[in-house]
N, C-alpha and C positions, 0 to 999 in steps of 0.2 A: 935847826937851820937863820941863817942870818934873815932880814926881809931882804935883800941888797942880793942873794943869793937868790931865792927864790921871784924877786922882777928877774933876776937875767934865766932862770928857767921859764921867766915864764914870754923872751922879751926874742934867747933859741928856738922855740915850741910854733914856736906864730911864723919870726923865719927858717922856718921849715919846712911848719905846712905851707902856704904863698911858695917855696919855690920845691917846694915836690907839684902842687897844685899848678907851682907858669909853666914850669919847666921836664917834667914827667907825668905827671900821671894827672886827666878831667877829665869827673862824674861826667854822665850823660843821662840823663830818660827818656829813655822811651818813645818814639810822640807816633801814633800811625801804625800803619799797619804794611807797607810797598817793604818790609824786609820782611818777613812772617814767611820761614821758623825757624831764620836764623830768628830772627829781633821780635819781639812783637809788644805791642803798648802797651809802655810804663817797665819796664824790662831799664833798670842799671848797665850801662857800660863803663869801661873807662877806657877814656885813645891816650897818644904819645903827643904830643902839639904838632902843629907842624916844622916849629925852630927845630922843636930836637931833632927831627929825622933827617930835619937841611943842612944838619950837623956831623953827627954820624954819618948819611951820604957823603960826605966831603971828607970825612976821616977814613973812608974807606976807601976813596975815591973814584967812584957808581960812578959812571959814562950814563948810564942810560938809567929806566927808569923802574922798574923790574922788577923794583924790589915793590913798587904797588900792585905789584897785577895782582889782582883773583886780593887782595883786603879786605875788609872793610871801612871809607876811611867816612869823613866827616867835610862836605863837602857845603859855602859858601855861596846855595841862588835865591839872587835878589836880597833880601832881610830878613836869608831863616837859613838852619845849618841843616840840613837833612845828610841820613845815613846812608849809602849805595855802594854796593860793589864795583870795585876798581878793574873793569874786562878785560880792556883796551888802554894801551900805551906809546908814546911817539914810534910813530911804521905797523904796528900794526891794521892787518887784514881780518874787519874784523865778519861774516860773514846770516845774516838773521833772513828768520823763512817769517812773512805777512799772519796775518789770518787770513788770510783764501792760497795760504803756498807759493805765494808769492816770494826770487829771492831776491835777496839787497844789501847787494856792498859796499860795506863803509871803511877808511882807514883813517888811521887814526893821525890827523897831520903833526907835523914837529912840534914840541912846550902842548905838548893838549893829548885829552885823559878821554878814556870815555867809559860808564860811569852805568850802572844797568840793579834794578831794584829786585833784589834776587823774588818776589813775590810778583818778577815781572806783571805779566795782568790787570796789576792793580799797582804798577806803581811808573811813578811822574820825575820820569830823569833825561840820562840821557839821547836817546831814541823821541823826546819828546824837546828839548832842548839846545842841544849840540854837546861841543864840547866845553871840556873845564878848564881850563890852565890850572898850570903846581900854585899859582898866588891862589884856588880860593877851592882849594888839599885845603883843613885844618889839621887833621889829626892824619894819625893809623889808628881803627878799635884796636888793641890789645887782648882783653874779657872782659866779659858778658856776666852781668849777675841776672840767670831768670827768678823772677817773679811769681 
């Protein structure tokens, strides 16, 4: 192979790696236990970035956000990214029971989402910090590798 061909192959490979990481799949390493037993500390997962699923949502003309329901999403809260399950999309009515058995009803407002950790007794989530907006959802987990 000529050196020009090798250089061209390297440049194309670098471009493809960046394209895949930015638009298709990005890795994330799980830290903490708020999503156990779905995800455990040290597991590796891959997510589709928000930019990409927004494009698909527009292509399929989805008028609602039901495609996010029951999906594990990456949420940017403060300066941290956290993984939670999206249990409420706009206009959903959710009913929770506190530790004393008292019922609490939550109605998810327009353009908001309610996220909760699978380890809900030990999770910092929408029950603590409130609803999240679409701009705070940074990606959808598509698969994980248990370590």
